[in-house]
N, C-alpha and C positions, 0 to 999 in steps of 0.2 A: 800355335796354341800350346799351353803348358797345362794339360789336364790333371797332372798330379805332381807332387813334390819329388825331389831327388830320391833314389832308392833308399829305403830304410827310414824315411822321415814321414810323419803323418801330419795332416792338418789339425790345428787345435780345435778343441771342443769350444763352441761359442755359445754363451748364454746372453740373451737379451733381457734386460731387467727394466721393468716399468718403474721409473724413478718416483712417480707420484705415490705409488703403493709402498715403495721402499722407505720414503720419508715418514709415512705413517707407522712404520714398523718400529721406529725408535721409541723408547720409553719416555725420554725427555722431550721437551718442546723446542729444543734448539734446532737450527737448520744445519744438517750435515751434508757435506759435499760427496762423501762416500757413503753409499747405502750399506745396510748390514751385510749383504752378501759379498760385496767387494771388500769391505773392511775385514771381514772374517777370513776371506781368501788371501788377502795381503798379509795378515798376521801369520797364517799357516805357512805361507810361502817363505817368508823371511825366517820364521822359527825353524824351518827345515833346512835353512842354509842356502836356499835358492834365491833367484833374483826376479825382479818385477819391473815392468815399464808401464807408467800411467800417463795417459794423454788427456790434455785439456787445451784446445786450440784457442786460448784466450789469455793474454798476458795481464799482469797487474794483480791488484788485491781485490778490487770490486769494480764493477763496470757501470754502476748507475748511482749518481749523486743528485739528490733532489730534496725538495721541501716535503715534509710529511703531510702537510695540510693540502688536501685536494682542491680546496677553494683557492689556494695560492697558485699551485701548479708549476712552480719554478723548477727547472731541470738545468743542471750546470752544463754549459757548452763552451767550447773554445772561443775566446774573444778575438782570435786571429782568423779562424776559418769556419766557425759554427759547427764543427764536428763534436760529438759527445766526448766528454773528458773521462779519463779512467783513473781511479784511485790506485796509487802505488804506495808501498810501505818500505822505508829504508831504515835499517838498523845500523847504528854507528856508535863508536866508542867502546870502551871496556865495560861500561855499565850495561850494554845490550839494549838500551832504550831505543824506541823507534819513533820516527816522525813520519807523518803522512803528507804526501803531496799529490797533485794531479798532473797528468800528462795527456796531451793530445797525440794519439797514435797516427794522426794524419800529417800534421805539420811539425810535431815534436815540441810544441810550446809547453812550458811548465809553469806552475804556480803553486802556492800553498793551498792545502785543503781548507776551505773556509769552515769556521765553526758554526756559523748561523746563516740562515737564508738572507740574501741581500734585499729581498722584497718585504718580508714580514718578520724577520729576526727570530724565527723559530729555529731550534737546533736541527741541523740537516740530517737526513737519513742516507746511509751508504749501504747498498746491497748489490747483489749479483756475485758472480764467481770469477776468479782469476787464478793463475798458477801460483801466485804468492800465498793466497789463502788456502789452496789445496796443500801446498808444502807445509804450512803451519799445522793443518789438521793431521797430515800423515805423521809428522814428528810427534804429535801428541798421542796418536794411535799406537805408534811403535816405540813409545818411550821406554818400556821395560824389555823390549826385544832387541832393538838396534840403536846404536848411538846416532845422534843427529848428523854426524859426519859421514854416515853410511847412506844418507839420503841426499840426492842432488837435483836441484831444479835446473832445467835446460830450456832457456828461451833467449831471445835477443837482448833482454835486460841483464841476465846473469852471465851470458857468454859475450865477452867484449871483442872476441876475434876468433879466428879458426884455431889458434893455439890453445885457447881455453877449451874449446869444444873437443879437440883431439886429446888433450890431457884428461878430460872427463871420461872420454870413451876408453882410454888406456886404464884408468882406475876401475871402470866398470868391467873391463875384460879381465883384469887381475883378480876380481872378486872383492876388492876393497869397498866398492859401492854396491849396495844391495838393491836400492830403488832409484830408478831414473824417472823423473816426472817432468813433463813440460809440453811444449807446443809441437807442431808438426815437424820440427827439427829432429825429433826422435821417432817419427812415424815411418820413415822410409830407409831402406838400405842397411839397417843394423842387423848383424848376424852374430848373436851371442848364444852359445848352447846352454848356458846356465839360466836363461830366462824361461821360467815356467808359467808366469802369469802376465797377461796384458789386461789393463783396465782402461776403458774409455769413460772418463768422468761425466761427460755430457756429449752425446753424439749429435745433438741438435744445433750446435753453435753455428754451423753453416747452412742448416736445412731451411731455416726461415728467412734467409736473406732475400731481398727483392732482386734476384738474379736467376735467370732461367738455368744457369749452370749449377745451382745450389745442390740439387740432387746428385748430379755427377760428382761434385767435389766431396759430398758426404760419403758416397759410395767408395770413392778412391781412398779417402782418409781412413775409413773404418776397415776396409779390406786390407790396406797396407799395414796398418798398425797391428791388426790381429795376426798377421803373418810374422810378427817379430818373436813370437813364442813357439816353443816346441821344435826348435831348430837343432836340438841335440837328439840323443837316442831315446829320451823320454818324451812323452806327449805333453802338450801345453794346454792352457786354459785361457780363454778370453772372456771378459765380462763387460758388456756394453750397457751403460746406463743411458736411458733416454726417456723423455716425456712423450715420445711418439713411437711406441714399440711396434706399431703396425705399418710404419712408413716403408714403402717398397725398397727404397735405397738402403735402409738399415737391415731389413729382413734378408734381402738378396746378398748384401755384403757379408752378413753373418754366415750365409750358406756358401759363400765363395762362388756365387753363380753370376759371373759376368755376362754370359751369353743372354740370359733372360733379362738382365738389367738393360743391356745395350739394345736389345730388340724393342723393349717398351719405351726406352728413352728416345731412340731414333724415330719411332713412330710419332711420338709427341712433337719432336722437332719438325718433322715433315708436315704434320697437321697444322702447326701454327707458323710455318715458314721461318723457322729459326735455324741458325747455323748448325 
């Protein structure tokens, strides 16, 4: 057991944020992936010259491509393996123009993003959240505080190999990068004393999967990523955005209470004959 951190270091203060309530706090009607509390904390952190790590364990730009007409009901799936397709956005050329395509994260099949529903010809709807979309929002939020080059997305799409990943970590260690945002690649093992803020964009990405391990994985990810801040002489802060603020896995991870989580989870496993 490791009941406390190394001498001189304190566990971060963790805030659980009800994302439903946060969305209603914005004055405009646009969908924001960072609520007011996390957005303000990020701006304050970067303005003070400190660093931040933001986690969203979902790649791509948007995760749901469908016909807006409920009577039609078309949802885009991979034509090779029937998994759901994910919208990705690529920026190319000096003009900075982007083009959208879709990728299956199961078999890696790719194709162009269709403009219209193949069944009823309505213009398709693309929604849901992914790391590319969060990166876009962060750059807009920090436009007057930090240059776009000080913000780096870390996922298996942006990192083509271990060399890319280690170069990114070197830039973060030197202070050249102020914000790392990405998937679980940045949730574990990083030890940078300049990180004062950790934000979890959506703690629910694994919680609702049809897998009995979903609570365990959520607890692991949240507790691991919150441990990335406050590793210097100054305390850190973690903000967890969730649509299920009362979920035991999230509540206990925020309190760093593994013993209680394991006790409850093991009892459930025994009750239902699960591994």
